[in-house]
PQR file with spaces between the fields and no chain letter, atoms N, CA, C, O and H, PARSE charges and radii, in Angstrom:
ATOM       1  N    UNK     1       0.855   -0.896    0.104 -0.4000 1.5000
ATOM       2  CA   UNK     1       0.329    0.083   -0.038 -0.0000 2.0000
ATOM       3  C    UNK     1       0.702    1.837   -0.339  0.5500 1.7000
ATOM       4  O    UNK     1       1.643    2.380    0.239 -0.5500 1.4000
ATOM       5  N    UNK     2       0.141    2.300   -0.956 -0.4000 1.5000
ATOM       6  CA   UNK     2       1.540    3.615   -0.810 -0.0000 2.0000
ATOM       7  C    UNK     2       1.378    4.323    0.367  0.5500 1.7000
ATOM       8  O    UNK     2       0.431    4.305    1.153 -0.5500 1.4000
ATOM       9  H    UNK     2      -0.624    1.859   -1.426  0.4000 1.0000
ATOM      10  N    UNK     3       2.678    5.107    0.405 -0.4000 1.5000
ATOM      11  CA   UNK     3       2.039    6.001    2.017 -0.0000 2.0000
ATOM      12  C    UNK     3       2.607    7.761    1.033  0.5500 1.7000
ATOM      13  O    UNK     3       3.646    8.258    0.600 -0.5500 1.4000
ATOM      14  H    UNK     3       3.447    5.121   -0.233  0.4000 1.0000
ATOM      15  N    UNK     4       1.382    8.048    1.105 -0.4000 1.5000
ATOM      16  CA   UNK     4       1.869    9.940    0.298 -0.0000 2.0000
ATOM      17  C    UNK     4       1.382   10.233    1.756  0.5500 1.7000
ATOM      18  O    UNK     4       0.549    9.999    2.632 -0.5500 1.4000
ATOM      19  H    UNK     4       0.538    7.644    1.457  0.4000 1.0000
ATOM      20  N    UNK     5       2.758   11.069    1.294 -0.4000 1.5000
ATOM      21  CA   UNK     5       3.139   11.934    2.737 -0.0000 2.0000
ATOM      22  C    UNK     5       2.314   13.764    2.454  0.5500 1.7000
ATOM      23  O    UNK     5       1.809   13.782    1.332 -0.5500 1.4000
ATOM      24  H    UNK     5       3.434   11.259    0.583  0.4000 1.0000
ATOM      25  N    UNK     6       2.149   14.956    3.107 -0.4000 1.5000
ATOM      26  CA   UNK     6       1.647   15.557    3.571 -0.0000 2.0000
ATOM      27  C    UNK     6       2.370   16.932    3.866  0.5500 1.7000
ATOM      28  O    UNK     6       2.527   16.890    5.086 -0.5500 1.4000
ATOM      29  H    UNK     6       2.559   14.942    4.019  0.4000 1.0000
ATOM      30  N    UNK     7       2.620   17.501    3.652 -0.4000 1.5000
ATOM      31  CA   UNK     7       2.435   19.051    5.094 -0.0000 2.0000
ATOM      32  C    UNK     7       1.639   20.098    5.231  0.5500 1.7000
ATOM      33  O    UNK     7       1.564   21.149    4.595 -0.5500 1.4000
ATOM      34  H    UNK     7       2.493   17.535    2.660  0.4000 1.0000
ATOM      35  N    UNK     8       0.703   19.434    6.684 -0.4000 1.5000
ATOM      36  CA   UNK     8      -0.602   20.662    6.081 -0.0000 2.0000
ATOM      37  C    UNK     8       0.367   22.477    7.162  0.5500 1.7000
ATOM      38  O    UNK     8       0.889   22.481    8.277 -0.5500 1.4000
ATOM      39  H    UNK     8       0.764   18.580    7.201  0.4000 1.0000
ATOM      40  N    UNK     9       0.263   23.213    6.536 -0.4000 1.5000
ATOM      41  CA   UNK     9       0.341   24.476    7.235 -0.0000 2.0000
ATOM      42  C    UNK     9       0.304   25.328    8.481  0.5500 1.7000
ATOM      43  O    UNK     9       0.750   26.416    8.844 -0.5500 1.4000
ATOM      44  H    UNK     9      -0.161   23.209    5.630  0.4000 1.0000
ATOM      45  N    UNK    10      -0.656   24.036    9.128 -0.4000 1.5000
ATOM      46  CA   UNK    10      -0.507   24.214   10.612 -0.0000 2.0000
ATOM      47  C    UNK    10      -0.225   22.984   11.479  0.5500 1.7000
ATOM      48  O    UNK    10       0.582   22.945   12.407 -0.5500 1.4000
ATOM      49  H    UNK    10      -1.018   23.152    8.833  0.4000 1.0000
ATOM      50  N    UNK    11      -0.963   22.035   11.069 -0.4000 1.5000
ATOM      51  CA   UNK    11      -0.723   20.907   11.859 -0.0000 2.0000
ATOM      52  C    UNK    11       1.324   20.030   10.809  0.5500 1.7000
ATOM      53  O    UNK    11       1.930   18.959   10.819 -0.5500 1.4000
ATOM      54  H    UNK    11      -1.619   22.067   10.315  0.4000 1.0000
ATOM      55  N    UNK    12       1.440   21.009   10.344 -0.4000 1.5000
ATOM      56  CA   UNK    12       2.756   20.050   10.336 -0.0000 2.0000
ATOM      57  C    UNK    12       2.891   19.185    8.659  0.5500 1.7000
ATOM      58  O    UNK    12       2.371   19.395    7.564 -0.5500 1.4000
ATOM      59  H    UNK    12       0.948   21.880   10.337  0.4000 1.0000
ATOM      60  N    UNK    13       4.160   17.850    9.345 -0.4000 1.5000
ATOM      61  CA   UNK    13       3.398   16.590    7.741 -0.0000 2.0000
ATOM      62  C    UNK    13       3.215   15.774    8.145  0.5500 1.7000
ATOM      63  O    UNK    13       3.247   15.575    9.360 -0.5500 1.4000
ATOM      64  H    UNK    13       4.582   17.679   10.236  0.4000 1.0000
ATOM      65  N    UNK    14       2.893   14.805    7.121 -0.4000 1.5000
ATOM      66  CA   UNK    14       1.360   13.589    7.797 -0.0000 2.0000
ATOM      67  C    UNK    14       1.537   12.682    7.071  0.5500 1.7000
ATOM      68  O    UNK    14       2.007   12.864    5.948 -0.5500 1.4000
ATOM      69  H    UNK    14       2.867   14.967    6.134  0.4000 1.0000
ATOM      70  N    UNK    15       1.288   11.772    7.415 -0.4000 1.5000
ATOM      71  CA   UNK    15       1.342   10.735    5.982 -0.0000 2.0000
ATOM      72  C    UNK    15      -0.383    9.778    5.575  0.5500 1.7000
ATOM      73  O    UNK    15      -0.883    9.149    6.508 -0.5500 1.4000
ATOM      74  H    UNK    15       0.907   11.624    8.328  0.4000 1.0000
ATOM      75  N    UNK    16      -0.946    9.778    4.508 -0.4000 1.5000
ATOM      76  CA   UNK    16      -1.703    8.301    4.139 -0.0000 2.0000
ATOM      77  C    UNK    16      -1.441    7.156    4.049  0.5500 1.7000
ATOM      78  O    UNK    16      -0.293    6.795    3.790 -0.5500 1.4000
ATOM      79  H    UNK    16      -0.540   10.288    3.750  0.4000 1.0000
ATOM      80  N    UNK    17      -2.413    6.322    4.236 -0.4000 1.5000
ATOM      81  CA   UNK    17      -1.492    5.193    3.946 -0.0000 2.0000
ATOM      82  C    UNK    17      -3.356    4.950    3.102  0.5500 1.7000
ATOM      83  O    UNK    17      -4.479    5.375    3.373 -0.5500 1.4000
ATOM      84  H    UNK    17      -3.345    6.615    4.446  0.4000 1.0000
ATOM      85  N    UNK    18      -2.687    3.916    1.876 -0.4000 1.5000
ATOM      86  CA   UNK    18      -4.176    3.966    1.163 -0.0000 2.0000
ATOM      87  C    UNK    18      -4.075    2.628    0.315  0.5500 1.7000
ATOM      88  O    UNK    18      -3.030    1.980    0.261 -0.5500 1.4000
ATOM      89  H    UNK    18      -1.775    3.570    1.656  0.4000 1.0000
ATOM      90  N    UNK    19      -4.895    2.372   -0.148 -0.4000 1.5000
ATOM      91  CA   UNK    19      -4.639    1.294   -0.811 -0.0000 2.0000
ATOM      92  C    UNK    19      -4.993    2.242   -2.759  0.5500 1.7000
ATOM      93  O    UNK    19      -5.634    3.190   -3.213 -0.5500 1.4000
ATOM      94  H    UNK    19      -5.744    2.899   -0.104  0.4000 1.0000
ATOM      95  N    UNK    20      -4.198    1.310   -3.170 -0.4000 1.5000
ATOM      96  CA   UNK    20      -4.095    1.897   -4.605 -0.0000 2.0000
ATOM      97  C    UNK    20      -5.412    2.496   -5.560  0.5500 1.7000
ATOM      98  O    UNK    20      -5.596    3.423   -6.349 -0.5500 1.4000
ATOM      99  H    UNK    20      -3.677    0.540   -2.802  0.4000 1.0000
ATOM     100  N    UNK    21      -6.503    0.928   -4.743 -0.4000 1.5000
ATOM     101  CA   UNK    21      -7.227    1.055   -4.882 -0.0000 2.0000
ATOM     102  C    UNK    21      -7.994    2.568   -5.257  0.5500 1.7000
ATOM     103  O    UNK    21      -8.459    2.886   -6.351 -0.5500 1.4000
ATOM     104  H    UNK    21      -6.353    0.175   -4.102  0.4000 1.0000
ATOM     105  N    UNK    22      -7.965    3.658   -3.577 -0.4000 1.5000
ATOM     106  CA   UNK    22      -8.896    4.046   -3.918 -0.0000 2.0000
ATOM     107  C    UNK    22      -7.240    5.568   -3.676  0.5500 1.7000
ATOM     108  O    UNK    22      -7.201    6.329   -2.709 -0.5500 1.4000
ATOM     109  H    UNK    22      -7.587    3.400   -2.688  0.4000 1.0000
ATOM     110  N    UNK    23      -6.298    5.565   -4.689 -0.4000 1.5000
ATOM     111  CA   UNK    23      -5.580    6.816   -4.767 -0.0000 2.0000
ATOM     112  C    UNK    23      -6.823    8.062   -5.617  0.5500 1.7000
ATOM     113  O    UNK    23      -6.413    9.223   -5.623 -0.5500 1.4000
ATOM     114  H    UNK    23      -6.329    4.947   -5.475  0.4000 1.0000
ATOM     115  N    UNK    24      -7.536    7.939   -5.952 -0.4000 1.5000
ATOM     116  CA   UNK    24      -8.239    8.352   -6.398 -0.0000 2.0000
ATOM     117  C    UNK    24      -9.100    9.993   -5.759  0.5500 1.7000
ATOM     118  O    UNK    24      -9.230   11.045   -6.384 -0.5500 1.4000
ATOM     119  H    UNK    24      -7.869    6.996   -5.948  0.4000 1.0000
ATOM     120  N    UNK    25      -9.442    9.750   -4.703 -0.4000 1.5000
ATOM     121  CA   UNK    25      -9.294   10.175   -3.171 -0.0000 2.0000
ATOM     122  C    UNK    25      -9.092   10.218   -2.504  0.5500 1.7000
ATOM     123  O    UNK    25      -9.872   10.199   -1.551 -0.5500 1.4000
ATOM     124  H    UNK    25      -9.336    8.895   -4.195  0.4000 1.0000
ATOM     125  N    UNK    26      -7.707   10.327   -2.421 -0.4000 1.5000
ATOM     126  CA   UNK    26      -6.219   10.989   -2.266 -0.0000 2.0000
ATOM     127  C    UNK    26      -6.489   12.491   -3.358  0.5500 1.7000
ATOM     128  O    UNK    26      -6.852   12.595   -4.530 -0.5500 1.4000
ATOM     129  H    UNK    26      -7.074   10.343   -3.194  0.4000 1.0000
ATOM     130  N    UNK    27      -6.051   13.646   -2.146 -0.4000 1.5000
ATOM     131  CA   UNK    27      -6.203   14.805   -2.796 -0.0000 2.0000
ATOM     132  C    UNK    27      -4.932   15.035   -3.613  0.5500 1.7000
ATOM     133  O    UNK    27      -3.833   14.931   -3.068 -0.5500 1.4000
ATOM     134  H    UNK    27      -5.755   13.561   -1.195  0.4000 1.0000
ATOM     135  N    UNK    28      -5.094   15.450   -5.338 -0.4000 1.5000
ATOM     136  CA   UNK    28      -4.227   15.448   -5.675 -0.0000 2.0000
ATOM     137  C    UNK    28      -3.841   14.433   -7.168  0.5500 1.7000
ATOM     138  O    UNK    28      -3.662   14.515   -8.383 -0.5500 1.4000
ATOM     139  H    UNK    28      -5.987   15.535   -5.781  0.4000 1.0000
ATOM     140  N    UNK    29      -3.872   13.639   -6.216 -0.4000 1.5000
ATOM     141  CA   UNK    29      -3.701   12.515   -6.678 -0.0000 2.0000
ATOM     142  C    UNK    29      -4.683   11.806   -8.315  0.5500 1.7000
ATOM     143  O    UNK    29      -5.902   11.723   -8.159 -0.5500 1.4000
ATOM     144  H    UNK    29      -4.018   13.573   -5.229  0.4000 1.0000
ATOM     145  N    UNK    30      -4.181   11.410   -9.565 -0.4000 1.5000
ATOM     146  CA   UNK    30      -4.610   11.152  -10.870 -0.0000 2.0000
ATOM     147  C    UNK    30      -4.041   10.271  -11.160  0.5500 1.7000
ATOM     148  O    UNK    30      -3.169   10.013  -10.330 -0.5500 1.4000
ATOM     149  H    UNK    30      -3.191   11.477   -9.692  0.4000 1.0000
ATOM     150  N    UNK    31      -4.086    9.408  -12.226 -0.4000 1.5000
ATOM     151  CA   UNK    31      -3.152    8.809  -12.632 -0.0000 2.0000
ATOM     152  C    UNK    31      -3.019    9.528  -14.075  0.5500 1.7000
ATOM     153  O    UNK    31      -3.861   10.285  -14.556 -0.5500 1.4000
ATOM     154  H    UNK    31      -4.794    9.617  -12.901  0.4000 1.0000
ATOM     155  N    UNK    32      -1.735    9.122  -14.699 -0.4000 1.5000
ATOM     156  CA   UNK    32      -0.822    9.595  -15.617 -0.0000 2.0000
ATOM     157  C    UNK    32      -0.839    8.146  -16.898  0.5500 1.7000
ATOM     158  O    UNK    32      -1.111    6.951  -16.792 -0.5500 1.4000
ATOM     159  H    UNK    32      -1.051    8.506  -14.308  0.4000 1.0000
ATOM     160  N    UNK    33      -0.421    8.980  -17.993 -0.4000 1.5000
ATOM     161  CA   UNK    33      -0.933    8.151  -18.853 -0.0000 2.0000
ATOM     162  C    UNK    33       0.693    7.427  -19.279  0.5500 1.7000
ATOM     163  O    UNK    33       1.773    8.007  -19.161 -0.5500 1.4000
ATOM     164  H    UNK    33      -0.199    9.951  -18.079  0.4000 1.0000
ATOM     165  N    UNK    34       0.512    6.294  -19.691 -0.4000 1.5000
ATOM     166  CA   UNK    34       1.365    5.532  -19.585 -0.0000 2.0000
ATOM     167  C    UNK    34       2.382    5.646  -20.359  0.5500 1.7000
ATOM     168  O    UNK    34       3.146    4.681  -20.348 -0.5500 1.4000
ATOM     169  H    UNK    34      -0.365    5.824  -19.787  0.4000 1.0000
ATOM     170  N    UNK    35       2.669    6.592  -21.092 -0.4000 1.5000
ATOM     171  CA   UNK    35       4.035    6.802  -21.363 -0.0000 2.0000
ATOM     172  C    UNK    35       4.694    8.439  -20.619  0.5500 1.7000
ATOM     173  O    UNK    35       5.822    8.931  -20.655 -0.5500 1.4000
ATOM     174  H    UNK    35       2.048    7.377  -21.101  0.4000 1.0000
ATOM     175  N    UNK    36       3.611    8.839  -20.090 -0.4000 1.5000
ATOM     176  CA   UNK    36       4.089   10.337  -19.369 -0.0000 2.0000
ATOM     177  C    UNK    36       5.146    8.941  -17.846  0.5500 1.7000
ATOM     178  O    UNK    36       6.369    9.011  -17.726 -0.5500 1.4000
ATOM     179  H    UNK    36       2.695    8.439  -20.061  0.4000 1.0000
ATOM     180  N    UNK    37       4.398    8.050  -17.095 -0.4000 1.5000
ATOM     181  CA   UNK    37       3.997    6.985  -15.701 -0.0000 2.0000
ATOM     182  C    UNK    37       5.598    6.413  -16.438  0.5500 1.7000
ATOM     183  O    UNK    37       6.506    6.506  -15.612 -0.5500 1.4000
ATOM     184  H    UNK    37       3.404    7.993  -17.193  0.4000 1.0000
ATOM     185  N    UNK    38       6.043    5.875  -17.776 -0.4000 1.5000
ATOM     186  CA   UNK    38       7.317    5.172  -17.766 -0.0000 2.0000
ATOM     187  C    UNK    38       8.867    6.563  -18.192  0.5500 1.7000
ATOM     188  O    UNK    38      10.080    6.355  -18.201 -0.5500 1.4000
ATOM     189  H    UNK    38       5.306    5.800  -18.448  0.4000 1.0000
ATOM     190  N    UNK    39       8.082    7.890  -18.484 -0.4000 1.5000
ATOM     191  CA   UNK    39       9.368    8.582  -18.626 -0.0000 2.0000
ATOM     192  C    UNK    39       9.631    8.615  -17.370  0.5500 1.7000
ATOM     193  O    UNK    39      10.599    7.958  -16.987 -0.5500 1.4000
ATOM     194  H    UNK    39       7.096    8.059  -18.476  0.4000 1.0000
ATOM     195  N    UNK    40       8.812    9.418  -16.355 -0.4000 1.5000
ATOM     196  CA   UNK    40       8.716    9.602  -15.171 -0.0000 2.0000
ATOM     197  C    UNK    40       9.533    8.436  -13.752  0.5500 1.7000
ATOM     198  O    UNK    40      10.313    8.561  -12.808 -0.5500 1.4000
ATOM     199  H    UNK    40       8.026    9.952  -16.666  0.4000 1.0000
ATOM     200  N    UNK    41       8.768    7.420  -14.382 -0.4000 1.5000
ATOM     201  CA   UNK    41       9.740    6.309  -13.713 -0.0000 2.0000
ATOM     202  C    UNK    41      11.646    6.021  -14.303  0.5500 1.7000
ATOM     203  O    UNK    41      12.458    5.451  -13.575 -0.5500 1.4000
ATOM     204  H    UNK    41       8.134    7.319  -15.149  0.4000 1.0000
ATOM     205  N    UNK    42      11.990    6.555  -15.690 -0.4000 1.5000
ATOM     206  CA   UNK    42      13.050    6.537  -16.045 -0.0000 2.0000
ATOM     207  C    UNK    42      13.549    7.316  -15.345  0.5500 1.7000
ATOM     208  O    UNK    42      14.564    7.172  -14.665 -0.5500 1.4000
ATOM     209  H    UNK    42      11.331    7.019  -16.282  0.4000 1.0000
ATOM     210  N    UNK    43      12.466    8.772  -15.512 -0.4000 1.5000
ATOM     211  CA   UNK    43      14.000   10.019  -15.377 -0.0000 2.0000
ATOM     212  C    UNK    43      13.966    9.889  -13.372  0.5500 1.7000
ATOM     213  O    UNK    43      14.217   10.853  -12.650 -0.5500 1.4000
ATOM     214  H    UNK    43      11.642    8.889  -16.065  0.4000 1.0000
ATOM     215  N    UNK    44      13.694    8.848  -12.986 -0.4000 1.5000
ATOM     216  CA   UNK    44      13.782    8.998  -10.895 -0.0000 2.0000
ATOM     217  C    UNK    44      14.640    7.431  -11.604  0.5500 1.7000
ATOM     218  O    UNK    44      15.641    7.267  -10.907 -0.5500 1.4000
ATOM     219  H    UNK    44      13.489    8.065  -13.573  0.4000 1.0000
ATOM     220  N    UNK    45      14.603    6.890  -12.131 -0.4000 1.5000
ATOM     221  CA   UNK    45      15.961    6.380  -12.042 -0.0000 2.0000
ATOM     222  C    UNK    45      17.282    5.675  -12.322  0.5500 1.7000
ATOM     223  O    UNK    45      17.938    4.660  -12.089 -0.5500 1.4000
ATOM     224  H    UNK    45      13.789    7.023  -12.697  0.4000 1.0000
ATOM     225  N    UNK    46      17.258    7.413  -13.286 -0.4000 1.5000
ATOM     226  CA   UNK    46      18.679    7.820  -13.853 -0.0000 2.0000
ATOM     227  C    UNK    46      19.068    8.282  -12.917  0.5500 1.7000
ATOM     228  O    UNK    46      20.077    7.968  -12.287 -0.5500 1.4000
ATOM     229  H    UNK    46      16.725    8.238  -13.476  0.4000 1.0000
ATOM     230  N    UNK    47      18.373    9.029  -12.722 -0.4000 1.5000
ATOM     231  CA   UNK    47      18.346   10.044  -10.739 -0.0000 2.0000
ATOM     232  C    UNK    47      19.340    9.746  -10.080  0.5500 1.7000
ATOM     233  O    UNK    47      19.766   10.698   -9.426 -0.5500 1.4000
ATOM     234  H    UNK    47      17.553    9.285  -13.235  0.4000 1.0000
ATOM     235  N    UNK    48      20.149    8.398   -9.921 -0.4000 1.5000
ATOM     236  CA   UNK    48      20.296    7.320   -8.795 -0.0000 2.0000
ATOM     237  C    UNK    48      21.287    6.275   -9.976  0.5500 1.7000
ATOM     238  O    UNK    48      22.424    6.729   -9.851 -0.5500 1.4000
ATOM     239  H    UNK    48      19.802    7.625  -10.452  0.4000 1.0000
ATOM     240  N    UNK    49      21.339    5.142  -11.005 -0.4000 1.5000
ATOM     241  CA   UNK    49      21.692    4.533  -11.381 -0.0000 2.0000
ATOM     242  C    UNK    49      21.433    5.256  -13.200  0.5500 1.7000
ATOM     243  O    UNK    49      20.558    4.879  -13.979 -0.5500 1.4000
ATOM     244  H    UNK    49      20.415    4.773  -11.106  0.4000 1.0000
ATOM     245  N    UNK    50      22.203    6.051  -13.395 -0.4000 1.5000
ATOM     246  CA   UNK    50      22.627    7.036  -14.843 -0.0000 2.0000
ATOM     247  C    UNK    50      22.844    5.188  -16.132  0.5500 1.7000
ATOM     248  O    UNK    50      23.910    4.583  -16.020 -0.5500 1.4000
ATOM     249  H    UNK    50      22.913    6.358  -12.761  0.4000 1.0000
ATOM     250  N    UNK    51      21.775    4.634  -17.126 -0.4000 1.5000
ATOM     251  CA   UNK    51      21.631    4.197  -17.324 -0.0000 2.0000
ATOM     252  C    UNK    51      22.997    4.584  -18.475  0.5500 1.7000
ATOM     253  O    UNK    51      23.475    5.718  -18.518 -0.5500 1.4000
ATOM     254  H    UNK    51      20.909    5.126  -17.218  0.4000 1.0000
ATOM     255  N    UNK    52      23.721    2.918  -19.764 -0.4000 1.5000
ATOM     256  CA   UNK    52      24.770    3.363  -20.014 -0.0000 2.0000
ATOM     257  C    UNK    52      24.930    3.198  -21.671  0.5500 1.7000
ATOM     258  O    UNK    52      26.027    2.669  -21.847 -0.5500 1.4000
ATOM     259  H    UNK    52      23.332    1.997  -19.730  0.4000 1.0000
ATOM     260  N    UNK    53      24.481    3.362  -22.550 -0.4000 1.5000
ATOM     261  CA   UNK    53      24.439    3.813  -24.277 -0.0000 2.0000
ATOM     262  C    UNK    53      25.516    3.050  -24.500  0.5500 1.7000
ATOM     263  O    UNK    53      26.688    3.411  -24.393 -0.5500 1.4000
ATOM     264  H    UNK    53      23.589    3.792  -22.407  0.4000 1.0000
ATOM     265  N    UNK    54      24.939    1.522  -24.948 -0.4000 1.5000
ATOM     266  CA   UNK    54      26.450    1.092  -25.710 -0.0000 2.0000
ATOM     267  C    UNK    54      26.138    1.146  -26.976  0.5500 1.7000
ATOM     268  O    UNK    54      27.272    1.196  -27.452 -0.5500 1.4000
ATOM     269  H    UNK    54      23.987    1.228  -25.035  0.4000 1.0000
ATOM     270  N    UNK    55      24.984    1.189  -28.428 -0.4000 1.5000
ATOM     271  CA   UNK    55      24.437    1.533  -28.777 -0.0000 2.0000
ATOM     272  C    UNK    55      23.939    2.345  -29.926  0.5500 1.7000
ATOM     273  O    UNK    55      24.780    1.631  -30.471 -0.5500 1.4000
ATOM     274  H    UNK    55      24.062    1.149  -28.041  0.4000 1.0000
ATOM     275  N    UNK    56      23.573    2.893  -30.583 -0.4000 1.5000
ATOM     276  CA   UNK    56      22.595    4.004  -31.009 -0.0000 2.0000
ATOM     277  C    UNK    56      21.461    3.673  -31.452  0.5500 1.7000
ATOM     278  O    UNK    56      21.382    3.002  -32.481 -0.5500 1.4000
ATOM     279  H    UNK    56      22.889    3.473  -30.140  0.4000 1.0000
ATOM     280  N    UNK    57      20.320    4.091  -30.743 -0.4000 1.5000
ATOM     281  CA   UNK    57      18.876    3.469  -30.566 -0.0000 2.0000
ATOM     282  C    UNK    57      18.098    4.672  -31.585  0.5500 1.7000
ATOM     283  O    UNK    57      18.619    5.665  -32.092 -0.5500 1.4000
ATOM     284  H    UNK    57      20.385    4.636  -29.907  0.4000 1.0000
ATOM     285  N    UNK    58      16.693    4.204  -31.679 -0.4000 1.5000
ATOM     286  CA   UNK    58      15.669    5.656  -32.761 -0.0000 2.0000
ATOM     287  C    UNK    58      15.910    5.553  -34.402  0.5500 1.7000
ATOM     288  O    UNK    58      16.568    4.761  -35.076 -0.5500 1.4000
ATOM     289  H    UNK    58      16.269    3.397  -31.267  0.4000 1.0000
ATOM     290  N    UNK    59      15.232    6.498  -34.689 -0.4000 1.5000
ATOM     291  CA   UNK    59      15.575    6.668  -35.930 -0.0000 2.0000
ATOM     292  C    UNK    59      15.958    8.117  -36.752  0.5500 1.7000
ATOM     293  O    UNK    59      15.259    9.111  -36.950 -0.5500 1.4000
ATOM     294  H    UNK    59      14.697    7.142  -34.142  0.4000 1.0000
ATOM     295  N    UNK    60      17.642    7.753  -37.224 -0.4000 1.5000
ATOM     296  CA   UNK    60      18.149    9.197  -37.922 -0.0000 2.0000
ATOM     297  C    UNK    60      17.662   10.396  -38.131  0.5500 1.7000
ATOM     298  O    UNK    60      17.192   10.259  -39.260 -0.5500 1.4000
ATOM     299  H    UNK    60      18.210    6.945  -37.063  0.4000 1.0000
ATOM     300  N    UNK    61      17.469   11.396  -37.841 -0.4000 1.5000
ATOM     301  CA   UNK    61      17.428   12.806  -38.090 -0.0000 2.0000
ATOM     302  C    UNK    61      17.704   12.771  -39.902  0.5500 1.7000
ATOM     303  O    UNK    61      18.642   12.363  -40.588 -0.5500 1.4000
ATOM     304  H    UNK    61      17.851   11.507  -36.924  0.4000 1.0000
ATOM     305  N    UNK    62      16.156   13.524  -40.277 -0.4000 1.5000
ATOM     306  CA   UNK    62      16.472   13.755  -41.685 -0.0000 2.0000
ATOM     307  C    UNK    62      17.668   14.499  -42.045  0.5500 1.7000
ATOM     308  O    UNK    62      18.116   14.985  -41.007 -0.5500 1.4000
ATOM     309  H    UNK    62      15.394   13.855  -39.720  0.4000 1.0000
ATOM     310  N    UNK    63      18.292   14.767  -42.912 -0.4000 1.5000
ATOM     311  CA   UNK    63      19.318   14.829  -44.028 -0.0000 2.0000
ATOM     312  C    UNK    63      18.822   16.698  -44.024  0.5500 1.7000
ATOM     313  O    UNK    63      18.204   16.896  -45.070 -0.5500 1.4000
ATOM     314  H    UNK    63      17.928   14.372  -43.755  0.4000 1.0000
ATOM     315  N    UNK    64      18.885   17.503  -43.510 -0.4000 1.5000
ATOM     316  CA   UNK    64      18.847   19.466  -43.544 -0.0000 2.0000
ATOM     317  C    UNK    64      19.985   19.921  -44.585  0.5500 1.7000
ATOM     318  O    UNK    64      21.195   19.967  -44.363 -0.5500 1.4000
ATOM     319  H    UNK    64      19.387   17.343  -42.661  0.4000 1.0000
ATOM     320  N    UNK    65      19.315   20.244  -45.762 -0.4000 1.5000
ATOM     321  CA   UNK    65      21.002   21.229  -45.818 -0.0000 2.0000
ATOM     322  C    UNK    65      20.931   22.399  -46.042  0.5500 1.7000
ATOM     323  O    UNK    65      19.926   23.039  -46.351 -0.5500 1.4000
ATOM     324  H    UNK    65      18.332   20.206  -45.942  0.4000 1.0000
ATOM     325  N    UNK    66      21.987   22.761  -45.902 -0.4000 1.5000
ATOM     326  CA   UNK    66      22.460   23.815  -45.110 -0.0000 2.0000
ATOM     327  C    UNK    66      21.846   25.935  -46.016  0.5500 1.7000
ATOM     328  O    UNK    66      22.123   26.364  -47.136 -0.5500 1.4000
ATOM     329  H    UNK    66      22.803   22.242  -45.651  0.4000 1.0000
ATOM     330  N    UNK    67      21.351   26.358  -45.326 -0.4000 1.5000
ATOM     331  CA   UNK    67      20.634   27.398  -46.105 -0.0000 2.0000
ATOM     332  C    UNK    67      21.801   28.352  -46.780  0.5500 1.7000
ATOM     333  O    UNK    67      22.792   28.556  -46.079 -0.5500 1.4000
ATOM     334  H    UNK    67      21.126   26.010  -44.416  0.4000 1.0000
ATOM     335  N    UNK    68      21.744   29.077  -48.367 -0.4000 1.5000
ATOM     336  CA   UNK    68      22.782   29.732  -48.850 -0.0000 2.0000
ATOM     337  C    UNK    68      22.745   30.978  -48.682  0.5500 1.7000
ATOM     338  O    UNK    68      21.722   31.638  -48.864 -0.5500 1.4000
ATOM     339  H    UNK    68      20.939   28.911  -48.937  0.4000 1.0000
ATOM     340  N    UNK    69      24.406   31.697  -48.130 -0.4000 1.5000
ATOM     341  CA   UNK    69      24.960   32.292  -47.097 -0.0000 2.0000
ATOM     342  C    UNK    69      24.339   33.330  -48.190  0.5500 1.7000
ATOM     343  O    UNK    69      24.061   33.108  -49.369 -0.5500 1.4000
ATOM     344  H    UNK    69      25.237   31.161  -47.982  0.4000 1.0000
ATOM     345  N    UNK    70      24.226   34.356  -47.548 -0.4000 1.5000
ATOM     346  CA   UNK    70      24.231   36.243  -48.164 -0.0000 2.0000
ATOM     347  C    UNK    70      24.956   36.473  -49.516  0.5500 1.7000
ATOM     348  O    UNK    70      24.533   37.078  -50.501 -0.5500 1.4000
ATOM     349  H    UNK    70      24.452   34.537  -46.591  0.4000 1.0000
ATOM     350  N    UNK    71      26.883   35.465  -49.224 -0.4000 1.5000
ATOM     351  CA   UNK    71      26.807   36.285  -50.012 -0.0000 2.0000
ATOM     352  C    UNK    71      27.257   35.615  -51.484  0.5500 1.7000
ATOM     353  O    UNK    71      28.103   36.036  -52.274 -0.5500 1.4000
ATOM     354  H    UNK    71      27.227   34.973  -48.424  0.4000 1.0000
ATOM     355  N    UNK    72      26.313   34.303  -51.591 -0.4000 1.5000
ATOM     356  CA   UNK    72      26.710   33.360  -52.568 -0.0000 2.0000
ATOM     357  C    UNK    72      25.228   33.696  -53.587  0.5500 1.7000
ATOM     358  O    UNK    72      24.214   33.290  -53.018 -0.5500 1.4000
ATOM     359  H    UNK    72      25.626   33.961  -50.950  0.4000 1.0000
ATOM     360  N    UNK    73      24.958   34.354  -54.957 -0.4000 1.5000
ATOM     361  CA   UNK    73      24.271   34.830  -55.674 -0.0000 2.0000
ATOM     362  C    UNK    73      23.624   33.242  -56.716  0.5500 1.7000
ATOM     363  O    UNK    73      24.188   32.509  -57.528 -0.5500 1.4000
ATOM     364  H    UNK    73      25.782   34.684  -55.419  0.4000 1.0000
ATOM     365  N    UNK    74      22.572   33.269  -56.288 -0.4000 1.5000
ATOM     366  CA   UNK    74      21.608   32.081  -57.135 -0.0000 2.0000
ATOM     367  C    UNK    74      21.234   32.399  -58.245  0.5500 1.7000
ATOM     368  O    UNK    74      21.006   33.609  -58.251 -0.5500 1.4000
ATOM     369  H    UNK    74      22.114   33.864  -55.628  0.4000 1.0000
ATOM     370  N    UNK    75      20.975   31.758  -59.582 -0.4000 1.5000
ATOM     371  CA   UNK    75      20.516   31.619  -60.633 -0.0000 2.0000
ATOM     372  C    UNK    75      18.700   31.588  -60.772  0.5500 1.7000
ATOM     373  O    UNK    75      18.168   31.442  -61.872 -0.5500 1.4000
ATOM     374  H    UNK    75      21.161   30.775  -59.578  0.4000 1.0000
């Protein structure tokens, strides 16, 4: 069961223990979309154990031609 930590300006810090099924009842808690949750989990993990890249991943960027410098005359 998750423990939610809160700070009250008048009472000070306190914790609430709730089952995951009741997460929507806790103030300010909402379920995140799966891609966002995956990114946040990866970011949190990399803060403590950075992954070492061993190979390139993803698609290459499209090739872009450099703009013509202003001193070159075109026809």
